[in-house]
C-alpha positions as CSV (number, residue, x, y, z in Angstrom):
1,M,-57.8,32.5,-126.5
2,I,-54.8,34.2,-128.6
3,S,-52.7,31.9,-130.7
4,L,-49.5,32.6,-132.4
5,N,-48.8,31.1,-135.9
6,F,-45.0,32.0,-136.3
7,G,-44.5,30.6,-140.2
8,R,-45.6,27.5,-142.5
9,P,-47.1,24.5,-141.0
10,F,-44.6,21.8,-140.3
11,H,-43.7,19.9,-143.3
12,S,-41.8,16.8,-144.0
13,A,-38.6,17.5,-146.4
14,A,-38.3,13.9,-147.3
15,G,-37.1,13.6,-151.0
16,R,-36.4,17.1,-151.5
17,S,-33.2,18.5,-152.3
18,P,-32.6,22.0,-150.1
19,R,-32.7,25.2,-152.4
20,R,-31.6,27.9,-150.5
21,G,-31.2,30.2,-153.5
22,S,-34.9,30.2,-154.2
23,E,-36.5,29.9,-151.2
24,K,-39.1,32.4,-150.4
25,P,-39.0,34.9,-147.5
26,A,-39.9,33.4,-144.2
27,T,-43.9,34.2,-143.4
28,R,-44.7,37.1,-141.3
29,L,-45.7,36.4,-137.8
30,T,-49.4,36.0,-137.6
31,I,-51.9,36.7,-134.9
32,S,-55.2,34.7,-134.5
33,C,-58.2,34.7,-131.9
34,S,-58.3,31.1,-132.2
35,S,-57.5,28.0,-130.2
36,S,-58.1,25.9,-133.3
37,L,-54.6,25.4,-134.4
38,L,-53.5,23.1,-131.5
39,P,-56.6,20.8,-131.7
40,N,-56.3,20.2,-135.4
41,K,-52.3,20.0,-135.6
42,F,-51.6,17.8,-132.3
43,K,-54.8,16.1,-131.1
44,R,-57.3,13.9,-133.3
45,A,-60.8,15.2,-133.8
46,Y,-62.9,14.6,-130.7
47,T,-66.2,12.9,-132.0
48,S,-69.7,12.6,-130.1
49,V,-72.7,10.8,-130.8
50,M,-76.2,12.1,-129.8
51,I,-78.9,9.7,-129.8
52,V,-82.8,10.5,-128.5
53,P,-84.5,7.4,-129.8
54,T,-87.9,7.7,-132.4
55,G,-91.2,7.6,-130.9
56,V,-90.5,6.9,-127.2
57,G,-91.9,10.2,-125.9
58,A,-88.8,11.6,-125.0
59,A,-89.1,14.6,-122.8
60,I,-86.8,16.1,-124.6
61,G,-86.3,15.3,-128.5
62,G,-89.9,13.7,-128.3
63,Y,-91.5,16.4,-130.2
64,A,-90.9,18.7,-133.0
65,G,-87.2,19.1,-133.3
66,D,-87.1,20.1,-129.5
67,A,-83.8,18.6,-129.2
68,L,-82.0,20.7,-131.9
69,P,-80.9,23.4,-129.6
70,V,-78.7,20.6,-127.4
71,A,-77.3,19.4,-130.9
72,R,-76.3,23.0,-131.4
73,A,-74.5,23.7,-128.0
74,L,-72.7,20.0,-128.1
75,A,-71.5,20.7,-131.7
76,S,-69.7,24.1,-130.5
77,V,-67.7,21.9,-127.9
78,V,-67.1,19.1,-130.1
79,D,-64.9,18.3,-133.6
80,C,-67.6,16.0,-134.9
81,L,-71.0,15.5,-133.7
82,I,-73.2,12.3,-135.2
83,S,-76.6,12.5,-134.6
84,H,-80.1,11.5,-136.3
85,P,-83.0,12.9,-137.9
86,N,-85.0,12.7,-134.9
87,V,-82.8,14.9,-133.0
88,L,-81.7,17.4,-136.3
89,N,-85.2,17.6,-138.0
90,A,-87.8,20.1,-136.9
91,A,-90.3,20.2,-139.5
92,M,-90.2,23.6,-141.4
93,L,-87.0,24.6,-139.3
94,Y,-83.8,23.8,-139.6
95,W,-80.2,24.4,-138.5
96,P,-77.1,24.2,-140.7
97,M,-73.8,22.8,-138.8
98,S,-70.9,22.1,-140.7
99,N,-69.3,19.5,-138.1
100,V,-72.6,17.6,-137.5
101,L,-73.0,14.4,-139.5
102,Y,-77.1,13.4,-140.3
103,V,-77.2,9.6,-140.0
104,E,-80.2,7.8,-140.4
105,G,-81.3,5.3,-137.1
106,Y,-80.6,2.2,-139.1
107,A,-77.1,3.3,-140.3
108,L,-76.2,4.7,-136.8
109,D,-76.8,1.3,-135.5
110,R,-74.7,-0.5,-138.1
111,F,-71.8,2.1,-137.5
112,A,-71.6,1.5,-133.7
113,E,-71.4,-2.0,-134.5
114,G,-68.5,-1.5,-136.8
115,L,-69.6,-2.3,-139.7
116,W,-70.5,0.7,-141.7
117,G,-68.3,3.8,-142.0
118,L,-69.3,7.6,-142.8
119,E,-67.7,9.3,-145.4
120,P,-68.6,12.6,-145.3
121,G,-68.8,14.7,-148.7
122,H,-69.6,18.5,-149.7
123,Q,-73.3,17.2,-151.8
124,N,-75.5,15.0,-152.4
125,K,-77.5,14.2,-155.6
126,V,-80.9,13.6,-153.6
127,G,-84.1,12.5,-155.0
128,L,-87.7,12.5,-153.9
129,V,-90.2,9.7,-153.5
130,L,-93.9,10.9,-153.6
131,D,-96.7,8.5,-152.0
132,A,-99.2,7.7,-154.8
133,G,-101.9,8.0,-151.9
134,I,-101.0,11.5,-151.7
135,E,-103.9,13.9,-152.9
136,E,-103.1,16.3,-155.9
137,S,-103.3,19.6,-153.9
138,L,-100.9,18.2,-150.7
139,R,-98.5,16.8,-153.7
140,V,-98.3,20.2,-155.3
141,R,-97.1,21.9,-151.8
142,H,-94.7,19.3,-151.3
143,L,-93.2,20.1,-154.8
144,Q,-93.3,23.8,-154.1
145,V,-91.3,23.6,-151.1
146,V,-88.7,21.4,-153.4
147,D,-88.7,23.6,-156.0
148,A,-88.2,26.9,-153.1
149,A,-85.3,24.8,-151.5
150,R,-83.6,24.5,-155.1
151,A,-83.9,28.0,-155.5
152,S,-83.5,29.9,-152.6
153,L,-81.2,27.2,-150.8
154,G,-79.4,25.7,-153.7
155,L,-79.9,22.4,-152.3
156,P,-79.6,19.4,-155.2
157,V,-82.7,17.8,-155.4
158,V,-82.5,16.2,-158.8
159,E,-85.6,14.3,-159.9
160,Y,-88.8,13.2,-158.0
161,T,-91.2,10.0,-158.7
162,V,-94.5,8.7,-157.5
163,T,-94.7,5.2,-156.1
164,D,-96.9,3.1,-158.5
165,A,-99.1,2.3,-155.9
166,A,-100.3,4.1,-152.4
167,L,-98.3,3.2,-149.5
168,Q,-101.1,3.0,-147.3
169,V,-99.3,3.9,-144.0
170,E,-100.6,2.0,-140.4
171,K,-99.5,3.5,-137.1
172,W,-100.2,2.6,-133.5
173,I,-99.0,2.6,-130.1
174,D,-97.3,-0.7,-128.7
175,P,-99.3,-1.6,-125.7
176,K,-96.5,-3.5,-124.3
177,S,-93.5,-0.6,-124.6
178,G,-95.7,2.6,-125.2
179,Q,-93.9,3.6,-128.0
180,S,-95.4,4.3,-131.4
181,T,-94.7,1.9,-133.9
182,G,-96.2,0.9,-137.5
183,R,-95.9,-0.5,-141.0
184,I,-96.8,0.4,-144.8
185,Q,-98.8,-2.3,-146.7
186,R,-96.5,-1.9,-150.0
187,P,-93.3,-1.6,-149.0
188,D,-92.4,-3.1,-152.7
189,S,-93.8,0.0,-154.3
190,L,-91.8,2.1,-152.1
191,L,-88.4,0.4,-152.7
192,R,-89.1,0.4,-156.5
193,A,-89.6,3.9,-156.8
194,V,-85.9,4.1,-154.7
195,G,-84.6,2.0,-157.0
196,T,-86.0,3.9,-159.8
197,L,-84.2,7.2,-158.8
198,V,-81.0,5.2,-158.2
199,E,-80.9,3.4,-161.7
200,R,-81.9,6.4,-163.6
201,S,-80.9,9.8,-162.1
202,G,-77.8,8.4,-159.8
203,V,-79.0,9.5,-156.6
204,N,-77.2,9.1,-153.6
205,A,-79.7,10.2,-150.9
206,V,-83.6,10.1,-150.7
207,A,-86.3,11.7,-149.2
208,V,-89.6,9.9,-148.7
209,V,-93.2,11.6,-148.2
210,A,-95.9,9.2,-147.3
211,R,-99.5,9.7,-146.5
212,F,-100.1,9.4,-143.2
213,P,-103.8,8.8,-142.3
214,D,-105.3,12.1,-140.7
215,D,-106.3,12.1,-136.8
216,D,-109.7,12.8,-135.9
217,N,-109.3,16.1,-133.9
218,S,-110.7,14.6,-130.8
219,D,-107.9,12.3,-130.7
220,D,-106.2,12.1,-127.1
221,D,-103.1,11.3,-128.6
222,L,-102.9,14.1,-131.2
223,E,-104.0,16.5,-128.7
224,N,-101.4,15.3,-126.1
225,Y,-98.8,15.7,-128.4
226,R,-99.7,19.2,-129.6
227,Q,-99.5,20.1,-125.6
228,G,-96.1,19.0,-125.5
229,K,-97.0,15.6,-123.8
230,G,-97.5,11.9,-124.6
231,I,-96.0,10.1,-127.7
232,D,-95.6,11.3,-131.4
233,V,-97.8,8.5,-133.0
234,L,-96.1,9.6,-136.6
235,A,-92.5,8.9,-135.6
236,G,-92.1,5.3,-135.2
237,V,-93.7,4.1,-138.5
238,E,-91.4,7.2,-140.1
239,A,-88.2,5.2,-138.7
240,V,-89.5,1.9,-140.1
241,I,-89.7,3.6,-143.7
242,S,-86.3,5.2,-143.6
243,H,-85.2,1.8,-142.3
244,L,-86.3,-0.3,-145.4
245,V,-84.7,2.0,-147.4
246,V,-81.1,2.3,-145.9
247,E,-81.1,-1.1,-145.1
248,K,-81.8,-2.1,-149.0
249,F,-79.6,0.9,-150.5
250,K,-77.4,1.8,-148.0
251,I,-77.5,5.3,-148.7
252,P,-79.0,8.3,-146.7
253,C,-82.8,8.5,-146.0
254,A,-85.3,10.4,-144.2
255,H,-88.7,10.4,-144.0
256,A,-91.5,13.5,-144.2
257,P,-95.3,12.7,-143.3
258,A,-98.0,14.2,-145.9
259,L,-101.3,15.5,-143.7
260,L,-103.6,18.1,-144.0
261,P,-103.0,20.8,-142.0
262,F,-104.0,20.6,-138.4
263,P,-107.0,23.0,-136.8
264,L,-105.2,26.3,-135.5
265,S,-104.7,25.8,-131.5
266,P,-104.5,29.0,-129.2
267,S,-102.9,27.1,-126.9
268,L,-99.8,25.1,-128.4
269,C,-97.1,23.5,-126.7
270,P,-93.7,25.5,-128.2
271,K,-92.1,21.9,-128.6
272,S,-94.5,20.9,-130.7
273,A,-95.1,24.4,-132.6
274,A,-92.6,23.4,-135.5
275,E,-95.0,21.4,-137.5
276,E,-97.6,24.0,-137.1
277,I,-96.0,26.6,-139.3
278,G,-96.3,25.1,-142.7
279,Y,-98.0,22.6,-145.3
280,T,-95.1,20.3,-144.9
281,F,-92.5,18.7,-142.8
282,L,-90.0,18.4,-145.7
283,P,-87.4,21.5,-145.6
284,C,-85.5,19.9,-142.9
285,V,-85.3,16.5,-144.2
286,L,-83.8,18.1,-147.7
287,A,-81.5,20.1,-145.9
288,G,-80.2,17.2,-143.7
289,L,-79.9,14.8,-146.9
290,S,-77.9,17.5,-149.1
291,S,-75.0,16.7,-147.2
292,A,-75.3,13.7,-145.1
293,P,-72.5,11.5,-145.0
294,Q,-72.3,8.2,-147.0
295,Y,-72.3,4.8,-145.8
296,L,-69.6,2.4,-146.5
297,V,-70.4,-1.2,-146.1
298,Q,-67.1,-3.1,-145.3
299,K,-65.7,-5.6,-142.5
300,E,-64.6,-3.8,-139.5
301,S,-60.9,-5.0,-139.9
302,S,-61.1,-3.0,-143.7
303,L,-62.6,-0.3,-142.2
304,G,-59.7,0.5,-139.9
305,R,-57.6,1.0,-142.8
306,M,-59.8,3.4,-144.6
307,G,-58.5,6.9,-145.2
308,S,-58.5,9.7,-142.6
309,S,-61.6,11.1,-144.3
310,I,-63.7,7.9,-143.1
311,V,-65.2,8.4,-139.6
312,V,-65.9,4.6,-137.9
313,G,-67.4,3.5,-134.6
314,S,-64.1,3.2,-132.7
315,D,-63.1,7.3,-133.5
316,V,-66.0,8.0,-131.2
317,D,-65.0,9.4,-128.0
318,S,-68.6,9.8,-125.9
319,V,-72.2,9.0,-126.4
320,I,-74.9,11.1,-125.0
321,L,-78.4,9.4,-124.3
322,P,-81.9,9.7,-122.3
323,V,-81.4,7.9,-118.7
324,D,-83.7,5.0,-119.8
325,A,-83.0,4.4,-123.3
326,F,-79.7,2.1,-123.3
327,G,-81.3,-0.7,-125.1
328,G,-80.9,0.3,-128.5
329,D,-78.4,-1.7,-131.1
330,A,-76.3,1.4,-130.9
331,A,-76.3,1.8,-127.4
332,L,-75.4,-1.7,-126.8
333,A,-72.7,-1.8,-129.6
334,F,-71.0,1.4,-127.8
335,A,-71.0,-0.2,-124.5
336,S,-69.5,-3.5,-125.5
337,M,-66.5,-2.2,-127.1
338,K,-63.0,-3.2,-126.1
339,N,-61.8,-0.9,-122.9
340,N,-59.4,1.2,-125.3
341,R,-62.0,2.1,-127.8
342,R,-65.2,2.0,-125.3
343,P,-66.3,5.7,-125.5
344,L,-67.5,7.9,-122.2
345,I,-71.6,6.9,-122.0
346,I,-73.5,9.7,-120.4
347,A,-76.9,9.2,-119.5
348,V,-79.2,12.3,-118.9
349,E,-81.6,11.9,-115.9
350,E,-84.0,14.9,-116.9
351,N,-84.7,13.0,-120.4
352,E,-87.1,10.4,-119.8
353,T,-88.9,8.6,-122.1
354,V,-91.6,5.6,-122.1
355,L,-88.9,3.1,-122.0
356,S,-87.2,1.5,-119.0
357,D,-83.7,0.3,-120.0
358,T,-81.5,2.1,-117.5
359,P,-77.6,1.7,-117.8
360,E,-77.8,-0.4,-114.4
361,K,-80.5,-2.7,-115.6
362,L,-78.6,-3.6,-118.5
363,G,-75.1,-3.7,-116.8
364,I,-73.8,-0.5,-118.5
365,T,-71.1,1.5,-117.0
366,A,-72.2,5.2,-117.6
367,V,-72.0,8.4,-116.0
368,R,-75.5,9.8,-114.7
369,V,-75.9,13.7,-115.3
370,S,-78.9,15.7,-114.4
371,N,-79.7,17.3,-117.4
372,Y,-78.1,18.4,-120.8
373,W,-76.3,21.5,-119.3
374,E,-73.9,18.8,-117.1
375,A,-73.8,16.5,-120.2
376,I,-72.3,19.3,-122.4
377,G,-69.6,19.9,-119.6
378,V,-68.6,16.4,-118.8
379,V,-67.8,16.4,-122.5
380,A,-66.1,19.4,-122.6
381,A,-64.0,18.0,-119.6
382,H,-63.2,14.6,-121.4
383,K,-62.3,16.2,-124.5
384,A,-59.7,18.5,-122.5
385,G,-58.4,15.1,-120.8
386,I,-59.9,16.3,-117.6
387,D,-61.4,13.8,-115.3
388,P,-64.9,15.5,-115.2
389,Y,-65.1,14.2,-111.3
390,S,-62.4,17.0,-110.6
391,L,-64.6,19.7,-111.2
392,R,-66.9,18.8,-108.5
393,K,-66.7,19.1,-104.4
394,D,-64.9,16.5,-102.7
395,R,-65.1,13.9,-105.6
396,I,-61.5,13.2,-106.1
397,D,-60.3,10.3,-103.5
398,N,-56.8,9.5,-102.4
399,V,-55.4,7.2,-105.5
400,P,-56.0,3.5,-105.3
401,H,-53.0,1.6,-104.0
402,F,-52.9,-1.8,-106.2
403,I,-50.6,-4.6,-104.9
404,N,-49.9,-7.8,-106.9
405,N,-51.2,-10.8,-104.8
406,N,-48.7,-13.1,-106.8
407,H,-45.5,-11.2,-104.5
408,H,-47.7,-10.6,-101.5
409,T,-49.1,-14.0,-100.3
410,N,-49.6,-13.0,-96.6
411,I,-52.1,-10.5,-96.9
412,N,-54.8,-10.7,-94.5
413,A,-58.7,-11.1,-95.2
414,S,-59.2,-7.4,-94.0
415,S,-56.7,-6.3,-96.6
416,N,-58.1,-8.1,-99.4
417,N,-61.3,-6.6,-98.9
418,A,-59.7,-3.1,-98.8
419,Y,-57.5,-4.0,-102.0
420,A,-61.3,-5.2,-103.6
421,A,-63.1,-1.5,-102.8
422,A,-59.9,0.3,-104.4
423,A,-60.3,-1.9,-107.6
424,A,-63.9,-1.0,-108.1
425,V,-62.9,2.4,-107.6
426,C,-60.5,2.1,-110.5
427,E,-63.0,0.5,-112.9
428,T,-65.2,3.5,-112.3
429,I,-65.6,5.6,-115.5
430,F,-65.2,9.3,-115.3
C-alpha cells in the first residue's frame, strides 16, 4: 500500500514564538511503499500474547521449537508479540524478531496478573551459570558456544560461573496430569551462583545450563519424543529451574540442558530435529536473553502510570492458546480482566495437549479456531477493527434490539425469552 508523507510530522508549537524569517523550506513530498505511518501515528500498538505451555505434549510447540514458525507469522501481523522460551527456543536454531518480547514463563504469569511490567531494551548483560555436575568435555563444548555467540553474533555474555555443588536434576512424568515435571536437589547452589553474577558483574539476564541425566537409548519416552510423539520429559524441570531464578532475582532467565549427544537416528521427526544438530541447546537461549525485556515489579496502580515504553498486562489485545491449556495463571488472569480491558482470547483446536482445561470447562469466553492459520486471520481482523465473523459465510445476524424493562413493563413472557436470547448474542466475543 502506498502512503504519502506531505511534510514533517505534527509537532506542537506551544511555548515557541514563530520565526518566519529563519524557517527552513518545506520538506518535499516523499512516497513510501508502506502503510506503517498511520498505525504508528494514530493508533496504539497492537499487542498479542502467544502461549504454549511447557512439557504438556502440545501438538505444535511441544518439541524442538516447532511453534517458532507460528510466532514468526504472528509477529508479521501484530505490532508487538509477547511469548516465552518454549515457543521461541529451538536449541541450535533461533530467529531474531525485533517486535517480539522474550519473557520467561513465571514472569509472563505475573505480567498477566498486572503485577509486573515489561521494559524493552537494546541489550542485556548476560551471565552464564554452569552446573558443577557437567563433565569437563561437555563444559568446554558449552563455553565454545558462548565464545562463538560473542564473536560471531556479538552477544553480550559478560561472565560465567560454576555452581559450588552439582544441582542433581531429577525429571519425571506426573502420573495424574501426564505432563513432565521434576526438581533439582540443590536449588541453594543455583541461587548462590546467580547471586554472585548479579553482585559481581551486574548481569541483568542469566542463562543456566544444568546437567540432566542421560536417558537409556531404549527409553520409550525419549524415542517417542524423537518421533514427534509423546512428552518432552526435559521441559517440565527446565521451567522449574528458570522459575526459581526469576522469582528470586526478577531478571530474565532461560535454561538449556547439558546432555551427551543422542545416537544417530535415520528416521527422526523434523519437529525434534533441532536438538540433534549440535552439542548444546544454548545458542537460542543466549540470543533470546540478549535483548529480553527487563521485569518491573510494581503495584498495578503504579504500572498504569509508567512511561509509554513500559508494556503492562492491560496493553494486551489478544491471547492465543492451545484449546485445552486454559488452566495456567496467565490464561486465567487475562480471562478475568474487566470487560473494557479483557483481550480477545483464541483457542486453537488443532493444538491439543495432555491437559483438559478447555475454555468452556473453566467458564472462559473464547473464540475457537481450527488451526493457527485461522488464529492469525482472526488477529488480523481484530487489529483492523473488523468483526472476524463478518469474514465468514452467513455469520452476521440482525442486530439485537435491547429494550429497557424499566420503561416497558408490559412485555409478555415470550418477548422476554427473545430479548434474553438477543442479550446472549450481544455477550459473545467476536
